[in-house]
N, C-alpha and C positions, 0 to 999 in steps of 0.2 A: 504494500500500500504506500502510495506517495502522499506526503503531507499536502493537505489542501484538496485532495481528490476523494474525500471520504464519502460524499453523496454519490459520486459515480461508482465507487467501490461497493457501496450498499446496493445499488441497483444491479451491478454485475454479479455480486455474490448471491443476491436474491434469485437471479436467473439460474445460477449454478446449483443452489439448494433445491430449486424446483426440478431441475433436470436430473440431479443425483442426490436425492434426499438422504441416502445412506452414507454419503461422504462427510466425515467430520470436518475436513478442512474448509468446506464451503460455509458451514455454520460458524466455525471458529473465525474465519476471515470476515464474515458479515458481522459477527459480534464485535470484532475489533473495530470495524468501521463505525458501527453504531456507538461504541464506547467513545471513540474520538469525536463523534457528533454530540455527545452528552446525552444520548438516549439510553440511560442506564438500565431501565427495566427491559427494554427490547434486547440490549446487549446481553443481559443476564439470561434471558430466555434462549437466545441463540447459542450462547456458550454452554448452557445446560443441555441443549440438543447435541452439541459436539461431544460433550462428556457422556451422554447416553450411548453414543456410538464408540467412544474411546475413553473410558473412565480414567485411564492412567496418563492422560496428556497434561504434563505440567504447565505448558503454555496456556491451555484453555483454563486451567484452574487459577493461574495467576491473573489472567484477564478477567475471569468471573469475580475474583476477589476485588479487582479494581471497580467493576460495575457495582458490586454490593457495597463497597465503600462509598461510591457516589450516591447510593440510595440510603446511606446512613446505617446500613446493616453490618456493623463492624465485627460482631462475633461471628457471623456467617463468613465474612471475608477472612478472618483469622483461621477459621476451619478450612477454607479452601487453600490457604497458604500452607497449613500443616499437611494437607493431602498432597500438595505440589512438592513439598520437601520429601515426603515419603515416596513419591513417584520419581525422585531423582532430579527434580528441577534445580535451577541454578541457585546454590545456597546463598550467595551474597545478595542477589536480587530479592530472594524470599526474606532473608533476615532484615534487610532495609525496609521492605514493605511491612513486615510484622512490627518492627520497631515503630514505624510511622502510625500504624493503627493503634498500637498500645498507647502511644503519646496522645492521639486523638481521644482515646477513652479516658485520659487522665492518669493512666498507669505508668508513671515515670520510672519506677523501679523495673517494671516489666520491659519498658522500652529500652532501658539501659542494658538489661540482661540480653535482649535480642541483639 
């Protein structure tokens, strides 16, 4: 996805998901486009579709955590990050995101631990 082309990407990946609804990448990429458009609930739904097809995808879990953060669902976002870590996702990215969520919750000791 190129920056600034998120609306076009949304339309493109909508067509991809319609043609191949079993493909997790179409859902993940559309979710990413919708996340960048600030459409958090739609992004979460798309990323959940991707995860229904490939539950161990760290990238989809991290993206869904961002969508859930955007909706204020911080505990659910932390749960996704724990799952992403268990699935072998990038530890530094996950730890930074976890620390940020704990900070937003007011859990400064937890943020420092992460």
